[in-house]
N, C-alpha and C positions, 0 to 999 in steps of 0.2 A: 758714621762713614757711609757714603753712597757707593753703590755697586754699578759697574759699567761693563758691558761686553763690547770689546773692540774687534771688529772684523777687518782684517788687513789684507791688502794686495800689494805685492812687490811692484815697484816701479821698474823701469828698465835698469836704472842704476842699482836698485836693490837686488835684482836677480843676477846682474853681472857680478856683484860682490857677495853672492850667496854663501861663500865659504866663511864670511865674517858674521853670519846670522846669529850664532850662539854668543859671540862677543857683544853684538848689538843688543841682544835680549838681556844680557847681564848688565849692560850699561843702562838700558831702559829701566830695569829693576832698581838700580841705584838712584836714577833720576826720580822715579816715583817716590822712593823712600825719602829723598830730600824734600819733596813736596808734601810730605805727610801721608803718602799713600802706601799701598801694598799690592804686589803682584800675586794674585791668587792662583793663576794658572796660565800656561802658555801651551798652545796646541798647534802643531804644524798639520795642515789639512790639505786635501785635494778636493777639487770641486770649484765652487764659485769664489772661495776665499783661500788665500795661502796660509794664513794664520788666524787663530782665534785667541784672544787674550781676555782674561777676567781680571779686572782691577778694582781696587777700593781706593777712593779718594775722599777728602773731607767735604767737598762741595763741587758744584758745577763750575765755579770760577777756576778752581785748581785743575779741574779736568780739562777745561778749554786751554789753559796755559800749557799743560802737558801735551795735549794734542797738537797745538800750534808749534811748540818746540820740537816735537818729534817729526811732524810733517815738514818742517823747514830743513831737516837733514836730507830729505829727498829720497829715502829708501822705501817708504811705504805710503800708501793712501789708505785712509781709514773711514769706516762707517761705524758710528758709535750708537749703542743702545743703552739707555739708562735702565737698570734692572732693579727689581724689588724682591727681597727674599720672603719667605713665608710669614715671618713675624711682621714685617713692614706691610705686607699685603693684608694681613689680618686686621691691623690697626685701621687701615684705609676702609676695609669692608665694614668694620664696626661703626664708622662715621656715616655710612650710607643711611638715608632716611627713606 
């Protein structure tokens, strides 16, 4: 599984419907699971981003599908970072010459 950090900002529609945010987070978790993924963390934040999510998905194609499907709902805009855990990073470092 690949790891991704999603940095989210509410759109005007998303903040107008902020009372539904927990329901939307639960729906997102179910959507991820249907795509073979896992929601590892949801954090509501203040500062540059409104939410930070940590997700695991099988590959970049599945991630793009999830991001496009989520974005089409109109509640958030996303910035996505592909993340590597310690074990993955160690394997990459071992391949350095």
